[in-house]
N, C-alpha and C positions, 0 to 999 in steps of 0.2 A: 565452641567448636570442638570436634572430635579429632583426636590424634594430634600430631605435630604439623600444624599448617604454618607455612611461612611465605613471605612475599620476597621475591628477588626481582630486581629491575635490570634488564639487559638493554643497553642503549646501542642503537645502530644509527650511525649518521650517514645520510645519503648526500653525496656531493652536489647533486643537482636539485635537492629539495631541502628547505629549511625546516625539516621535520625530524622528530624522534619517534621511534617505535618502542614501546615498553612491553616487555613480556611479563605478564602477571602469572607467576607459577605457583600452583597450589598442589596439595597432595592428590587432589582429584583431577588433575590435568592442567595443561597450560592454556591461558586465555590471552590472545593477542589483542592489544589495544592500539589502534591506529591513532595518530595525532595529526590534526589539521589546523594550520594557522589561518585565522580569519581576521581581517582588518575591522570587521563589524563586531567582533566579540569584545565585550566589556569585561568579562570574567571567565574563569575556567568553567567548562561545561562538559558533561558526559552524555552521549546519546547512544542508544542501543537499537539494533534492528536485526533483520533476518541474516544480514551479512557480517554481523559482529558489533563490537563496541568501539566507539570512536570518541576521542577527547578533542573538543574544539577549544582552541586557546588564543588569547590575544597575541599580537606580534612580538611583544617584549616580555613574554612570560619567562619565569625562572624554572629550570628543570627541577630544582629541589622543591619548589612550590607545587609543581605538578605531581611529583612523586608522593608528597604528603596528601594531596587531594585525592589521588587514586587510591592510596592506602586506606584513607578514611571511608571510601565508598566501596571497599572490597566486597562487603556482604551483598550490596545491591548489584554489583557486577556479576557475582556468582549466581545470584537469583535470576537476573534477567537473561544471563547466558544459558542457564538451564531451560528457561521458558522457551527461548528461540530454538534450542536444540530439539526440544519436544515438538515444536511447531514444524521444524524441518522434517522430522520423522513422520509427522502426520500428513503434511501436504507436499513434501518434496522440496520445499524452499524455492528460491528463485536464483538460479545461476546467472552469471553475466551473459548477456546475449539471449535472454529468454523473456517472454511476456505471456500473459494469459489472454485467451479469446474464447468466449462462450464456454468457459469452464475448463478448457484444455490448455495445456502448456505447449507453447510453440517456440522454436528457435527463430531468431530473426536475423536477416542479413540486410545491410544497407549498401545500395549501389548508386553511384553517381550517374545521373541521367538528366537530360534536358526536360523530359516529360515526366512529371511526378505521378506516381501511382503506387499501389500496393497489391501484391499477388499472394493469395493465401493458398497453400497446398495442404489440404487436410490429410492426404495420404502420407506425406512426408513430415507433417507437423512443422512446416516452415513458412514464415511470412517474409517476403522480400519487399523491402521499401526502396522505391526508386526516387531519389531526391536530387535537387539541384546543388545543394551544399551539404556534404556529409557532416560538417561541424554542427549543423542544426537538425540532426536526425531526431533528437528528443522532441523538438517542437513539431516535427512532421508526424511522429508517431502519436503525439498527443492530439494533433489535428485529425488523424485517422480514427483514433478512438472516439473522438467527439462525433465524427460522421457516422460511425457504426452504431453508437448508442442512439444517436438521433433517428436513424432508420428504424431501429428496433422499437423505440418509444413511439414513433409515428404509426407503427403497425399495431403494437400491443395495447397502448394506452386507450385508444378509442374503443377497441374491442372489449377490454375489461371494464371500462367505464359504462359502456352500454349494457353489458351483462349484469353489472351491479346497480344499474339505473342511477348513476351519479354523474353530475356535470361539473366541469372544472373550467378555469379561465386560461390564463397564459401558461405556456410550458417553456422551460429553459433547460439547456444542457450546460452545466457549469463545471469548472475545475474546483470542486469542493474538497477541502482538506480532510474533514472528519465525518462527513455525512454521505450516505449513498443517495439520499433524497430528502426533500423537505416540502412542506405545504404551508402556505401563508394563510392568514385569516381571510384574505380576499379570494382564496381558492386558486392561487397561482402555484403551480407545481414546478419544482426544480429537481433535476437528476444529475448525479455525478457522471462526468464524461467517461470514467473508467468502468461504468456499469456493464459495458459490453464484454468485460473480462469474465463476468459471472455466467454460470449455466442458465439456459433459457427459463427454467422453472424458478430459479432464484431471482432473475430479473422480474418475472411476473410477481413474485412476492413483494419486491420493493415497490412496484407500481401499485399493487393492492394496498400495501401499507400506507402509502401517501394518499391514495384515494379515500381510505377510511378516515383519514384526518379531516376530510371534508365533512364527515359526520361527527367525529369526536376528535377535537384538537389535541387533547392530552393523551397519555398512555395509561388510561384508566382500565380497570378490568373489563368494562364494557367495550372499550376500543379493541382489546386483544380478543374478545369474544367475536367481534365483527370480523377481525382478520382471520380467525380460525374458521369461521363459517365460510369465508370465501376461499381460504387456503388451508385445509386441514393439516397439511404437513409443514406449516409455516415455521415451526420450531427447528426443523431440520434445515430449512433454507436460511433461517436466521443464524444458525450455527455455522453454516458455510461462510457467511459474510464475516462473522467474528474470527473464524480460523484463518481465512485467506486474505483478510484486509492488509496484514503486514507484508504480504508477498505480491499483491496485485499492484504493480508499479510500472512506470515507463522505464524500460531497460536502458 
């Protein structure tokens, strides 16, 4: 390390939460680490994302043990924090109360209503979700994403398959954790329900990508050549997915 870097832990106890917040202070700036107690946690764990670093701890953890664990992981914490800082600069991050739709960032509001619906205002960049139970708004937004992605796939998949002279079997829209799409050996296609968050041209790339797996199941040079023939700008679309994957979430 360069210069005098030191770690100091400042503990703040919240009366209504059995949590500690540790402030990891370095010469290059302070990094806040939130602490969340989980009954399912078997051991100390650090997770990092667009909104910061969080320590997940078992209910009966010792503060001294957590301090030692975080101190041992300080290089990783610095590295991952810098990565997400750069990501925020590049794509704007994801502030609370915002989601992505067709490549654009929208603020969203949740309104309690007997009749469930979603109203998209492109001019104001606002999506209003009318839900029966505001406590379940995440599930309702997920359901909305699945419906929107389904509509897009229903329109674009047959058109692109016909253009490429390819035939597929079943199509599913799923809550996939780490994939935008997949293709089985039987020719069944799966698409991530959050795909509607991406720009239309990026959605087309994902569809083309999976359709080409009907010809070439692996990611061989021949596969990528087939993708390039169908989508000459596929690298740019692929880069969008890599850049925005951490921020395309259900708010």
